[in-house]
N, C-alpha and C positions, 0 to 999 in steps of 0.2 A: 639441193637436198630438201625433201619435204618433211616437216616436223609432224609426226603423227600424234604426239602427246597422248600416248595410250592410257595414261592414268586418269583420263576424264575429259569431258568437254569444258570449253572455256566458260568461266563465270566471272562475276564481279565481287567475289568474296574478299579479294585483297583490300579493296577500299573499305568494305564494311568492317573487316577485322581491324584495320588501322584506326578506325574511329571508336572501337569498343574495348580495346585492350586496356587493362588496368595498369596505370603507371605507379611504380613502387618508389616511394621516397627513399633517398639514399640513407637517411637517418635510421630507417628501419633495419638496416643491416648491422648496426652496431652490436646487436645481441648475438651475432654469430661467432661462437668461440672457436669452432673448428671448420675446416672445409666440408662442404656438403658433397656427398658422393652420389652421383646420378648415373644409373645404368640406362643406356640407350638400346632398347631391344627392337630389332627391326630386320629389314632385308637389305638389298643392295643400296637403297637410298640412304640408309643409315651407315652401312659399311663403307661407303665411299667408292663405289664401283667406277672404274675408268678415270679416276683423277689421282694426282700425286698424293702421297700419304698425308701431308699436312693440309691438303685442300678439300678434304672430305667434309661431310656435314658435322661430324662429331668434333674434330679439331677446330673448325671454323666457329662452331657454336660455343665451344669452351673459350676460345679467344674473345668472342663477343661478350660473353658473361664476365670474363676477367676485366674487360674494358669498362664494364659497368661498376667495377670495384668489388666484385664478388669473389669469394674464395670457394671455388667449385672444382671438383674433379669429375669429368665425364668418362665413363667406361663404355667403349665401343663394343656392343653386343649385337652388331649387325652381321648377318650372313647372307651373301648374295644368293638369290633364288629361293629364299626361305618363304614359306607360307605361314598362315596363322597356326597351323598344326605344328609346324617345325618350331615356331616361337614358343608355343605352349610346352613342347617337350623340353625346351631349354630354360624355361623360366626358373625352375628350382635352383639350378647352379648359377644362373644370372643374379639371383637375389642373394648374394653373399652377405655375411654378417656386417660388412661395412657399408652396405647400400642404404641410403636414406630416401631415395626417390627413384622412380622409373619412368622413362619415356617409352611409349609403345607406338611404333609406326609399322604396322603390318596390314596386309590385305591386298596389296597391289598385285602380287603373283597369283593370289586366289582369283582375282577378277580377270586377269589375263587368261587364266585357264578355265574360266566359266564355272568355278566351284559354287556349290549351293550356298547362297548368302547365309542361310540358317546355320550351316556348319561353320562358316567363318565366324559368325557372331558368337556361337557357342565356344569356339576356341579363344576368341578375344575375352569372353566372359571369364573363362578359366584363368587366363593370364591376369586379368584384373583382380579376381578373387585371391589368387596366390599372392599378389602384391599387398592387398589389404590385410590378408591374414598375417603377413610379416610386418604390419604397421608401416608400410612404405607408401609415401605419396605417389600417386599415379597420374600421369598426363597422357591422354590418348590423342594421337594425331591421325586425322582421317586422310584417306586417299580416295580418289574417285574412280569408278569403273568406266571403261570405254563403252561405246555404244555397240560393240561387237555382238553382244547377246541380247540386244533389244532394250527399249526404254523401260520396260517393267523390271527387268533384271537390274538395270542401272539404278533405278529409283530405290528398289529394295536394298541393294548393296550399299549405296551411298548413305542411306538413312540409318544404318545400323550403328554408326559411330555416335550420333546424337542420342539414339535410344539407349546405348550402353552408358553414356555419360550421365543421362538422367537416372537410369536404373541404379547405378552405383554411386551417384553423387561425386563424380570425379571430374577433373578439368578436361576440357576438350579444345584442341586446335582443329577446326573443321577440315582444313585442307592443307596438306604438305606443300602443294604448289600454288597456294593462294597468291603469293607475291608476283607470280609471272604469268598467270593464266590470261590476263586481259591485254597482254602485250601484242602488238602487231606481229604477224608471222615472221617478218624479217628480223625484228628485234629478238623474238623468241628463239629463232634459229641460232643466234649468237650465244645463247645461254644453255643450249642443249647439246648433248653428244650426238653423234651421227645416227644412233639408234632411235632417236626421238622419244626415248623413255627416261633417260638419266640426265640430270643437269651436269654441265661441266663445272669447272672451278668457279667461273664467273656466275653461273647460275646459282650455285650454292651460296655464293657471296650475296646474291640478291634475296635468296630465300631466308637466310639466317636472321636478318633484322626483323622480319615479320613474325617468325616463330619464336625468336629470342625472348620477347616479353612474357610469353606463356611459360617458358622454362624459368624465367626470372621469378615469376610468381610461384611456380612449383618449388623452387629452391627456398624461397621465403617461408612457404608453408611447412616445408620439411625442417627448416632451421628452428621455427617457432613451435614445432610439434603440433600443428593444427590438423 
């Protein structure tokens, strides 16, 4: 089986992220009176496509956060096949009155369809603005476009996440797949489903510890009302 890794070309982001993530002291969590509710808005990567119910991104991430001693409830608002437009249309009811923070992982399906990055960026901006209007902490998780539509398309698409993070002063995890992009093909094959797009349960297990600290900081910010 050939792993196509359609969400983007291999990079060295994983190592860079590991060296730059903020480590939160456990004593900082003593002020958390109630569990923090985090809505995870996304597509099949969030929803947990192709894996058992307890092995998807949301349940594994919630377990990782709990292992850090946090009282957190993650709501799975992932819909397989969803685009940024679909996510925008669902943002209102995703941001229920109990939601303290939101993770946004969208854009992969836009890139696979060759959608105009300007449209995707505007949709993501709408999602972010909706969260900020509700006084909800937002973490944007980037995905990378494949080379199917050329280098210029990929550069424009990939860069929109950092641009939105800077524009709205929100947290950014640059790449959902950062933890596994640098792996040799044989090792990567063991972590991906046969479609070459979605991680299997072991792949999610590798991804969560790299993205987890970003969410950990998101939860702290929400708990402290920053």
